[in-house]
N, C-alpha and C positions, 0 to 999 in steps of 0.2 A: 563645126569650127571652120573658120576661114582662114587660109594661109596667105601671108603677104608675100607677094612675088616682086618686091622693090629690087632693084639693082643697086648694089653699093658700088660707089666710085672709089677707086684706089688713090689714096693721096700719097704723092711721092715725098712731099716736104710741105711744112706750113711754119708759119712763124707765130710763136706763143711768148707773149710780152715782147722781149728783144731776142729771145732765143729762137733759132732755126732748128727744128726738129725734122729729121728725115726717116724714111721707112728702113734705111739700110743701118741707122743708128751710128752714123759717122758725125764726127765732130768737126770735119775740115771746113765745111762751108761756114760754121759758126766761127771758127777762129779767123777765117777770111773776112767775115763781116765785121769781126771786133777790131781786126787789123785796119780795115778801111776807115772805121770810125777814128781809131788813132791817127791815122794818116791825115783825116780832114783836120782833126784838132792840131796836129803838128803843123800842117802847112798854114792855119790860122794864126798860129803863134810863132812861125819861124823868124820873122822879123825881130821878135824879142830875143829868141835863142842866139840870133848872130850879131846882137847889138853890143857895143863896147860900153855902152853906159851902164849896163847890169853887171853885176858880179857873177862868176860861175856858179857860185854857191846858190845864188836866188834862181838862176837859170836851171840848176838840177831840181830844185825845189818845184818850179813850175812843171817839169818833166814828171816828177813822182807825184805830184798831187793833182794835176790836171790830165796829162796825156796817158800815164800808164794806166790810171783806173779805168779810163774808157776801153783800152785794150783788155784789161784783166777781168771785166765784168763777166760773171759767170764762169770764171776759169776753175771753179771748185769741182766741176763735172767733167773737166776735159781730161782725156787720156791721150797724151802727146806722143806723137812719132818723132822720129829723129828729123824728118823734113820739116814738121811744124815748129819744132824747137829751132832749128836752123834759121826758118824765116822770122820767127820772133826775135831772135838774136840779131838778125840782120837789120830789123826795123829798129830795135833799141840802139845798136852801134851808129846807125844813120843819125838818130837824134842827137846821140853823145858826141858825133863828130862835129855836128852843128854847134853844139853847147862849146865845146873845147877848142874848136877851131884847128888851123893847121899849126905845125910847129916848124921853127927853123933849124936846120941841120946844122950842128956846131962845126963841123968840118967843112962843108962845102958851101954853107951860107944860103942854101936853097930851102924853099918852103915845101914841105912835105905832109901828106895826110897822115893822120895817125893811125897806127896799127892796133888789132883788136886788144893785144897785150897792154899797150900803152893806155888805152881807154879803160881797162879793168884797173890799172894802177891809178887812174886819175878819179875814177868813180868808185867811191867808198860803199855804196849800197849794193846789196845783193842784185845780181842779174836777173832779168825778167823770167827765166826759166826756173831758177830757184824759188823765186816768190811763188810762182804757179805751183811748184811742187810742195811747198810748205804750206799753202792754203788747202792743198788736197789732203794732205796728212792729218789736218785738224780734226 
C-alpha cells in the first residue's frame, strides 16, 4: 500500500459565488464586501437621489429596490456585532440624508443636516438592521 505525502495548503479565505468564506468563520469581510457593492451602486445613482426633479417617494423606492438588496445579499447567514450594525446604519443614514436633503431651521433660518431621529421619522420602512434580523429569523 502506497501512502500519499502531498502537502495541503491552508486556505485563509476564498470566494464562493459572491460570498467570502474565511477559516476563522468571520463574516466581517463579507459585510465589508457587500457594503462596498452598495457604495458603488449609491455613487452611481447619487445624482438621481439629490435631484429635485424626482419625488422623495421615488428616491426611497430606488434605495429600497436597487441599493439595499445589493448590501443585503446573503444577509440571512450574518451574525452581526454592534460594530457591524453601526456601520450598516451609518451607510443607510448617508443614503437617506442624500434623499431627504437638509432642512431649514425654523428659528434661525439656517440649513442643517438631518439628525438620525429626524431621518427615522421621515423614512417609514424598517431600518436596515431590522430587515437583516427579520430575514434571519425566518
